[in-house]
C-alpha positions in Angstrom: 6.5 19.4 -56.5 8.1 18.9 -53.1 7.7 15.1 -53.4 9.2 15.1 -56.9 12.1 17.2 -55.6 12.7 14.9 -52.7 12.5 11.8 -54.8 15.0 13.3 -57.3 17.4 14.2 -54.5 17.0 10.7 -53.1 17.7 8.9 -56.4 20.8 11.1 -57.0 22.0 10.4 -53.5 21.7 6.7 -53.9 23.7 6.9 -57.2 26.3 8.8 -55.2 26.5 6.1 -52.6 27.0 3.4 -55.3 29.7 5.4 -57.0 31.4 6.1 -53.6 31.3 2.4 -52.8 32.7 1.4 -56.2 35.5 4.0 -56.0 37.1 2.2 -53.0 37.9 -0.8 -55.3 39.3 1.2 -58.2 42.6 2.9 -58.7 43.0 6.4 -57.4 46.4 7.4 -58.7 48.9 6.4 -61.3 52.7 7.1 -61.2 54.7 5.7 -64.1 58.1 6.3 -65.7 58.9 5.3 -69.3 62.5 5.5 -70.7 63.3 6.6 -74.2 63.1 3.1 -75.6 59.5 2.8 -74.4 60.2 0.5 -71.4 58.2 1.1 -68.2 60.8 1.4 -65.5 58.6 3.0 -62.8 55.1 1.8 -62.1 53.1 2.6 -59.0 49.3 2.4 -58.6 47.4 3.5 -55.6 44.2 1.9 -54.4 42.4 3.3 -51.3 41.7 -0.2 -50.0 44.8 -2.1 -51.1 47.4 0.7 -50.8 50.3 1.2 -53.3 51.2 -1.7 -55.6 53.5 -2.2 -58.7 53.4 -4.5 -61.6 57.2 -4.6 -61.9 59.2 -7.3 -60.3 61.3 -6.8 -57.3 64.9 -5.8 -58.0 63.9 -2.9 -60.3 66.2 -0.3 -58.8 64.6 2.8 -60.3 61.2 1.6 -59.5 62.0 0.9 -55.8 63.8 4.2 -55.6 60.6 6.1 -56.6 58.3 4.1 -54.4 55.9 6.6 -52.8 56.4 6.9 -49.0 53.8 8.0 -46.5 51.3 8.7 -49.3 48.5 6.3 -48.2 45.3 7.1 -46.5 44.8 5.3 -43.1 42.8 2.1 -43.6 40.6 3.0 -40.6 39.2 6.0 -42.5 38.4 3.8 -45.5 36.6 1.2 -43.3 34.7 4.0 -41.6 33.7 5.4 -45.0 32.3 2.0 -46.0 30.3 1.7 -42.8 28.9 5.2 -43.3 27.9 4.3 -46.8 25.9 1.3 -45.6 24.3 3.3 -42.8 23.3 6.1 -45.3 21.9 3.5 -47.7 19.8 2.0 -45.0 18.5 5.3 -43.7 17.7 6.8 -47.1 15.7 3.7 -48.1 13.8 3.1 -44.8 13.4 6.5 -43.2 11.3 9.4 -44.4 13.0 12.7 -43.7 9.7 14.6 -43.9 8.1 12.9 -40.9 8.8 15.1 -38.0 7.3 12.6 -35.5 10.7 10.9 -35.2 13.0 13.8 -34.8 15.8 11.9 -32.8 16.2 9.4 -35.6 16.2 12.2 -38.2 19.0 13.8 -36.3 21.0 10.6 -36.5 20.2 10.4 -40.2 21.5 13.9 -40.6 24.7 13.2 -38.7 25.4 10.1 -40.9 24.8 12.0 -44.1 27.0 14.9 -43.0 29.7 12.4 -42.0 29.5 10.9 -45.4 29.9 14.2 -47.2 32.7 15.2 -44.9 34.6 11.9 -45.7 34.2 12.3 -49.4 35.3 15.9 -49.1 38.4 14.7 -47.2 39.2 12.3 -50.0 38.7 14.9 -52.7 40.5 17.8 -51.1 42.7 16.7 -48.2 44.2 13.6 -49.8 45.9 15.4 -52.8 47.1 18.3 -50.6 48.5 16.3 -47.7 49.4 13.0 -49.2 50.2 13.4 -52.9 51.8 16.8 -53.3 54.2 16.6 -50.3 55.5 13.4 -51.8 56.2 14.9 -55.2 53.2 13.2 -56.7 51.7 15.9 -58.9 47.9 16.5 -59.1 45.8 16.0 -61.0 48.1 15.0 -63.9 51.5 15.9 -65.3 54.1 14.6 -67.8 57.6 15.4 -66.8 60.7 14.5 -68.9 63.9 13.9 -66.8 66.7 14.3 -69.4 69.4 13.0 -67.0 67.6 9.7 -66.5 66.2 9.8 -70.0 62.8 8.9 -68.4 59.5 10.6 -68.8 57.3 10.5 -65.7 53.6 10.5 -65.9 51.4 11.5 -62.9 47.6 11.2 -63.1 44.5 10.5 -61.0 42.6 7.3 -61.6 38.9 6.4 -62.1 38.4 5.8 -58.3 39.2 9.4 -57.6 36.9 10.6 -60.4 34.1 8.6 -58.9 34.7 10.3 -55.6 34.3 13.7 -57.2 31.0 12.6 -58.8 29.9 11.0 -55.5 30.4 14.3 -53.7 28.3 16.1 -56.3 25.5 13.5 -55.9 25.4 13.2 -52.2 25.9 16.9 -51.1 22.4 18.2 -52.2 20.4 15.6 -50.4 22.5 15.9 -47.3 21.9 19.6 -47.2 18.2 19.0 -48.0 17.9 16.7 -45.1 19.8 19.0 -42.8 17.5 21.9 -43.7 14.4 19.8 -43.0 15.7 18.8 -39.5 16.5 22.4 -38.7 12.9 23.4 -39.7 11.4 20.7 -37.5 13.5 21.8 -34.6 12.5 25.4 -35.0 8.8 24.4 -35.1 9.1 22.2 -32.1 10.9 24.9 -30.2 8.3 27.5 -31.1 5.5 25.1 -30.0 7.1 24.4 -26.7 7.7 28.1 -26.1 4.1 28.9 -26.9 2.8 26.3 -24.5 5.2 27.5 -21.8 4.0 31.1 -22.2 0.3 30.0 -22.1 0.9 28.0 -18.9 2.6 31.0 -17.3 -0.2 33.4 -18.3 -3.0 31.3 -16.8 -1.1 30.1 -13.7 -2.2 31.6 -10.4 0.1 32.0 -7.5 -1.3 30.0 -4.6 -1.3 31.4 -1.1 -0.7 28.4 1.0 -1.2 30.2 4.3 -4.5 31.5 3.3 -5.7 28.1 2.2 -4.6 26.6 5.5 -6.4 29.3 7.5 -9.6 28.8 5.5 -9.5 25.0 6.2 -8.8 25.6 9.9 -11.8 28.0 10.1 -14.1 25.5 8.5 -13.0 22.8 10.9 -13.5 25.1 13.9 -17.0 26.1 12.6 -17.9 22.5 12.2 -16.8 21.7 15.8 -18.8 24.7 17.2 -21.9 23.5 15.3 -21.6 20.1 16.9 -21.3 21.6 20.4 -24.3 23.9 20.0 -26.6 21.3 18.6 -27.5 19.5 21.9 -28.0 22.8 23.8 -30.4 24.1 21.2 -32.4 20.9 21.3 -32.7 21.0 25.1 -33.9 24.6 25.0 -36.5 23.8 22.4 -37.8 20.9 24.5 -38.1 23.0 27.6 -40.2 25.6 25.8 -42.5 22.9 24.4 -42.9 21.3 27.9 -43.8 24.7 29.4 -46.4 25.2 26.7 -48.0 21.8 27.5 -48.1 22.6 31.2 -49.8 26.0 30.7 -52.3 24.5 28.3 -53.1 21.7 30.7 -53.9 24.1 33.5 -56.4 25.8 31.4 
């Protein structure tokens, strides 16, 4: 059951990566203005990779007046997002998160996945709050009729933004699954290290260096005394043997 669950998370995660990658090349937001005669007088389209663009020719006064200002994501963030997508794809295809024998790489894997989810969350939540709404670009959609200009303005998010929403839903479960496994491995490793440490401390004996030195010095002195006494003992034995022979010879 665990394998099936992991495989399901992984497949959904890969789908989320593909959707996130595709979203960068699609439109994220539309801002249009149509006058009462049905002519499009304002037309601005936002793409995360190619910034704001318009299909109207230059010189359209109303269109240029309503050009969105400071409503673009930094290109560096988009490039970082693409890099993280490729890293996540490589890791999810070639690294097994349930093998705890490679915990450092698993931590890197977890960091990449959390970065991916964070970036997608930034696009989904922060972008409309800090880039669209402050510039009068309503979210997620609105139709507003300006009676003075006799123009109806249409505000709406595009397919790229929808794919980001789906991508977040697809990538978040596997990222959290991976994060929980890494935390479990770290706890097990920490518990094993603590158990070994306690065992070593319990069997370790405090060594008395002075006592060991004294014992070795005593052994050396004893050996020297034995060497000194050996010749004397041999001479005494020889003397007793000679006296025995002399006495026996007299008899």
